[in-house]
C-alpha positions, 0 to 999 in steps of 0.5 A: 653865723660864725660858729664862734658868734652864734647865740647859744640857747636860753637853756644852756644860760639858765645857770647863769640866769639863777644868779642874776639879781633883780631886772625891774622885772619879777617873772616868777611871780607873775608866771606860774610853773606851769605857765613857764613850761608852756611852748611859745613857738615850735619848729619843724623842718621836715616837711620842707625838707621832702621838697628839696632835692638834695634831701628828699623824703627819706632824710625828711623822714629821719630828721622827724624821726630823730628830732621832731618837733622842737619846742621853744618854752616861755622859760627859755624866753624868759631866761634868755632875756634875763641873759642877753635881752634886758639892755635892749628892752631899755632902748627897744622896748619889751616887745621889740626885745622879746619878739627878737630874742624869740626869733634868734631862738627860732632860727637857732633850732632851725639850724639844728635840724638843718645840721641834722639834715646835712649829716643824714645826707651823707652816707655814714649817717642813717636813720637805721645806724642811728636807731641801733646806736641808741639802742646799744647806749640805752641798754648800756645804761643804768636804770635811773640813766636810762629814764632820764635818757629817754625823757631827752631822746635827743641826747643820745641823737646828738652824741650820735652825730657828734661821735659818728656812732663811733665811741672812740671819737669822742673829742667833740662830746667830751669838750661839750660836756666839759663846757656845761660842767664848767659853766655849772661849777662857775655858777656855783662858785659865783653862789658860794662867794656869798657864804665864804667868810671875807676874814678867811682870806685876803684879797691883797692889794685892792687899792688900785686894780692893775690891768692884766695882759690880753689872754690871761686865763684863756684856754685853749679851744681843744682842752678837755680835762680827762676827768672834770666833774661838778663840785656840789659839796655832797660829793667829794672834792677829790672825785672832782678832777681838775676843778679847783675849788675857790680859797676858803670854800668848805664843804658847808659853803659849797652844800649851801651854794647848792642848795641856793642853787636848787632852790632857784631851780625849784622856782623855775619849775625845773625840779620835777618828776621823772618816771612818776618819782620825785627827784632825788637832788643829791646828784646833779648829773641825775637831775632833769634839769641837767639833761635840759642843759645837756641836750642844749650843749650837745646841740650847740655842739653839733652846730659847731661840728657842722661849721668845722666840716664847712670849714674843711671845704674852705680850706680846699678852695683856698689851697687851689692854685691857679694857672700861675701856681698861686693859691687863693690866699697868695692871690688875695695878698697880692691883690690887697698889696697892690690896692694899698700901694695905690691908696697910701703911696705918697699919701702920708695921712692916709697911711697914718690913718690905716696905721691907727687901724692895725689888728689881728684881722686888719693888715697893713701890707704897703708901707711908707718909710720911718712910720712905725710903733713905739712902746712907752714905759711911763715912769711918773712923779709921785703926788708930791713931786707933781704938786712941786713941779706944778708950783714951779710952772705957776712962778713964771719961770722961763722955759730953761729955768723951768727945765732946770727945776725939772731936772732936778726934780726928775732925777728923784722919780722912782719906779713902782711896780703896779702889779701888786693887786695880782697877788692874793691869798685868794686862789681865784683872784691870785695870779703870782706864784713862788718860784724857786728863787724865792721871788714871785713871778705871774701867770704860772699856767701860761708859762708851766709845761705842765699846763702847756695843752690847757692854756693858751701863750700870752703874746709878747710877754715873757713871764720872767720878771719877778714883783719888786715889792716886798710882802709881809706874812704872818705866822700863818703865812697870810699876807698883811702887807704889800709894800712896793716903795721899799724896792722903787726904782730910778730910771736907770735901774729899771733900764738895767732890768729891761736889758737884763731881761732881753738878754741882749746889748744895748747899743749906742747909749752914749752920753752925748744926748744927756739931758741932765747936762744940756736942756737947752734950745739953740739957733745958729744965729747968735747975738752979737755986739756992735763989733761982731762979738758973740754975746755971753751971759754971765755964765759965759753961755752964748745968748741967742737971738730971741727971734730966731730960736730953734726948739731941738727937743732931741736934746732932752733925749737922756740916753739912747741906743738899738738892741744888737740883734744877731740878724736884722729884725723883719716885719714876718717876725713880729708874732713869731715867738721864737725870733729875737725881736718877739723875745725881746719886745715881750721882756718890754712889754712886761717891763711895761705892765710892771711900771708904766702908768700910761693906761693907753700903753697896756694891751696895745697891739703894736704900740703908739703910731709914730708918723715923722710928720707929726703926731701931735704928742708932747715935743720931747716924746715926739722926738724921741720916738721919731728918732727910734722908729728911724733908727728901726725895730729894737731902737730905745730912747729914754726921754723926760716930759712934764708927765715923767720919764718915758722909756721908748722902744721901737716894736715895729718899723715899715721901710717903705714898699711891700711890708711882708714876704707871704712866702717867707720861711727863712726865719721859721725854716719850711714846714710839711705843711707849708709857711700858713702852718707855722705859728706866729708866721705872718703867713699863718695870720693872714691866711687864718684871717682870710679863712675865718672870713671867708668861712663867716661869708660861706656860713652866714649865706648858708644860714640866710638861704636855710632860714629863708627856706625854712623859716615860714609858717609850714615849719615854725609855729608861734603862739602869741597868747602865751607870751602876751603878758611879756610883750605888754610890760 
């Protein structure tokens, strides 16, 4: 199983379960604390290891000494159910669900012990070194910590493997501890919300919620602050380092949350005596419960470390060159390209289907000309305008008469900033910040140099377009009103803002295709009188033969052009942050999030698929989108439809034939570590995806073999009588 998808043990999720509401079953009433502590299964793979030539008796003995027999308690099983299994029970029933969850927990314990065996089979890890490390750690611990560590010996055992017995190699261990503390703080945050008075803060505009760009709030996987502590209210917030309290939080509200948390621990039988003494709950890190969670967190980190070491082996295989000097990844690229050419060449429908499935893990390497993707910024009618237009539609007007009515009505459409729900006085629901210019911008963490090591960048999002509404505050600085109508804008103003953000010339933008002056249909055959003269109407316009009318919806394009890049955009640069095409698309995407009311356009991978052979879109939109794609990346068009104004931008175009050059380095410059190391390059994306799939296959196969070898009666013992009441529910 992939390390990123491996199910966590019940223990690490217990903090969440403690905040879960009613699940339809009150386990605490039906099971005493003693029953919850009983084992439902045990796991010990050491006996099987003795007969395995890869490990032998020495490793088997060491695994037994270090890990011993792992016990899965009834509490673990119930907690796992509360977090992950209740939805399954509705479909498969309680018996099947609990048996499945128990198997997952057993498999996890097998893999933990297998990872320990894997490291003990290496020269740098031995039982003697492990014992010496543990002894040294215990000698350095306080009396209270020593008691807890001795009660949970695997905490130091897992720490030994994570740090390789070297306290200068603390990255994996520190990240595991940070993850645990963050989970516990989140649990307390969730409990604390009920004690924070609603009137102490304003959540801003809650009338509508605006979808946020994918990746907001995402921390980098290797991030670990120098200091981060659990805030319980019994300690000082200033001592908690990078932890940020909730808006409206007070020492009293946090203490109430922590007390509620402790009450849940009591009900689960998790406040106990250690060394014959009743636990003092004043310091959460000195609770027996914390060490239960710490042991679980470290074991999960050990499995992750194991898979990372396997990943290094996978990379070696990917980088091996064949007789032609091509590495495995490039060979795979060539084979996929040849396969797709065979599947898509001269087969537009098959190619369009493939485009529909394009994603960060599904690539189209062979293209057909004039297919592509567009972003769609929809500026809609107001409710009043929509009602008025429906009245026109019900009047039985001719198409041209209706278009003229629409022309007048559409000139009044205004775009309103859709991001008001991102602004709040509550720090935990506020994504805005005030810039030096006094305007409000969004997602500072992702664009701040100070937070660059902590947060991932938001793909194709510029982060430079300020909120266009107005914010009224009271004398204390609290939000009284957010108004998005005061600074609403017409389509031309939005277009100007978009190109101001792009920072490049917009191109042609001529008035020949101005929909305000020509919203008609046409044909080459005019109606003629008996003398052969063209018949004109009372306005002097030629009347065309009704049976030979050709609808040219390109006549509806209001304005159009193509961004004047300094170089020709190439497909390889789509995700390359340093390229002009990336920066331009990021600006367009931010304007889209600010104004578009088309939900299908938000967080799309490349935008809407456009085929030159038809797409089923409304005809005005389709004509404009096809024109933009034909012209290429950076082409844009503004067109009205019955839905409102559309600003269409070509984000990607297939030129026909091979789409990407796997070894393209021109735009990014050569790298000492190869093109695969250049963040955002197509080659890196392809390589990373191939590596992830290969690693997943390797680990899945290894896991399958391990479980087939160890998941037997010699290793695993189940005690059905302990959990029979759960199966019978």
